[in-house]
C-alpha positions as CSV (number, residue, x, y, z in Angstrom):
1,X,93.2,65.6,15.0
2,X,92.4,65.3,18.3
3,X,95.9,64.5,20.7
4,X,95.6,61.9,23.1
5,X,95.6,62.5,27.0
6,X,97.9,61.0,28.9
7,X,99.2,61.6,32.6
8,X,102.3,59.2,32.6
9,X,105.5,61.5,33.0
10,X,108.5,59.8,32.1
11,X,111.9,61.1,33.2
12,X,114.7,61.7,31.1
13,X,117.6,63.5,31.1
14,X,118.4,67.6,29.9
15,X,121.3,66.0,28.1
16,X,119.0,63.7,26.2
17,X,116.3,65.8,25.2
18,X,119.1,68.5,24.5
19,X,120.3,66.0,22.0
20,X,116.9,65.1,20.3
21,X,114.8,68.2,21.2
22,X,112.6,67.8,17.8
23,X,111.8,64.1,18.6
24,X,110.7,64.8,22.0
25,X,108.9,68.4,21.1
26,X,106.7,65.9,18.2
27,X,106.1,63.6,21.1
28,X,104.4,65.6,23.1
29,X,102.9,68.0,20.1
30,X,101.6,64.7,18.2
31,X,101.0,62.2,21.2
32,X,100.7,64.5,24.2
33,X,103.3,63.2,25.9
34,X,105.0,64.6,29.1
35,X,108.6,64.2,30.2
36,X,110.1,65.2,33.6
37,X,113.6,66.4,32.9
38,X,116.6,65.5,35.1
39,X,120.1,67.1,35.9
40,X,121.7,64.6,37.9
41,X,119.1,63.1,40.5
42,X,117.0,66.5,40.5
43,X,113.9,66.8,38.3
44,X,114.6,70.7,37.1
45,X,111.7,71.2,34.6
46,X,108.8,69.7,32.8
47,X,108.1,69.0,29.0
48,X,104.2,68.6,27.9
49,X,101.6,69.6,26.2
50,X,100.3,73.5,26.5
51,X,96.8,73.4,28.6
52,X,94.0,74.1,26.8
53,X,90.7,75.9,28.0
54,X,89.8,79.6,29.2
55,X,91.9,81.8,31.9
56,X,89.7,83.0,34.7
57,X,90.2,86.5,33.6
58,X,88.0,85.6,30.7
59,X,85.2,84.3,32.7
60,X,83.1,88.2,32.9
61,X,83.0,88.3,29.1
62,X,81.9,84.9,28.3
63,X,78.7,84.9,31.4
64,X,78.1,88.3,29.2
65,X,78.1,86.5,26.1
66,X,75.6,84.1,27.5
67,X,71.7,84.3,26.3
68,X,69.9,86.0,29.4
69,X,66.6,84.7,30.4
70,X,63.4,86.8,30.9
71,X,62.9,87.9,34.2
72,X,60.1,85.9,34.8
73,X,61.5,83.0,32.8
74,X,64.6,83.2,35.7
75,X,62.2,83.4,38.6
76,X,60.7,80.2,37.8
77,X,64.0,78.8,36.8
78,X,64.6,80.0,40.8
79,X,61.7,78.1,41.6
80,X,62.5,74.7,40.1
81,X,65.9,74.6,41.6
82,X,64.9,75.8,44.9
83,X,61.9,72.9,44.9
84,X,64.6,70.3,43.5
85,X,67.3,71.4,46.7
86,X,64.2,71.1,49.4
87,X,63.6,67.4,47.7
88,X,66.9,66.3,47.7
89,X,67.7,67.3,51.1
90,X,64.6,65.0,52.2
91,X,66.8,61.9,50.3
92,X,68.4,59.9,52.6
93,X,72.3,59.2,52.1
94,X,73.4,56.0,51.0
95,X,76.5,55.1,51.9
96,X,78.0,53.2,48.6
97,X,80.6,51.1,50.5
98,X,78.2,49.4,52.7
99,X,77.1,46.2,52.0
């Protein structure tokens, strides 16, 4: 089941979260909610879902696992990229805010 993403941060007192920890943990786990925990008037912690994804340290292994192009195909691909870039430079910039 996919967890919904939410960027809303609701503030809660540390005492409220301590008294109802399982309830708030379930809201984080199943609804993707995030909470800022307050001690008095000071934010002291955040309770939220663990970020999903790969760590930057895994990038070399990930890149090594990708299929490699033969040399001639890689050369043609590089030429296609260079041609596309040179054509793109010639396209005049357009200001989307200007009427």
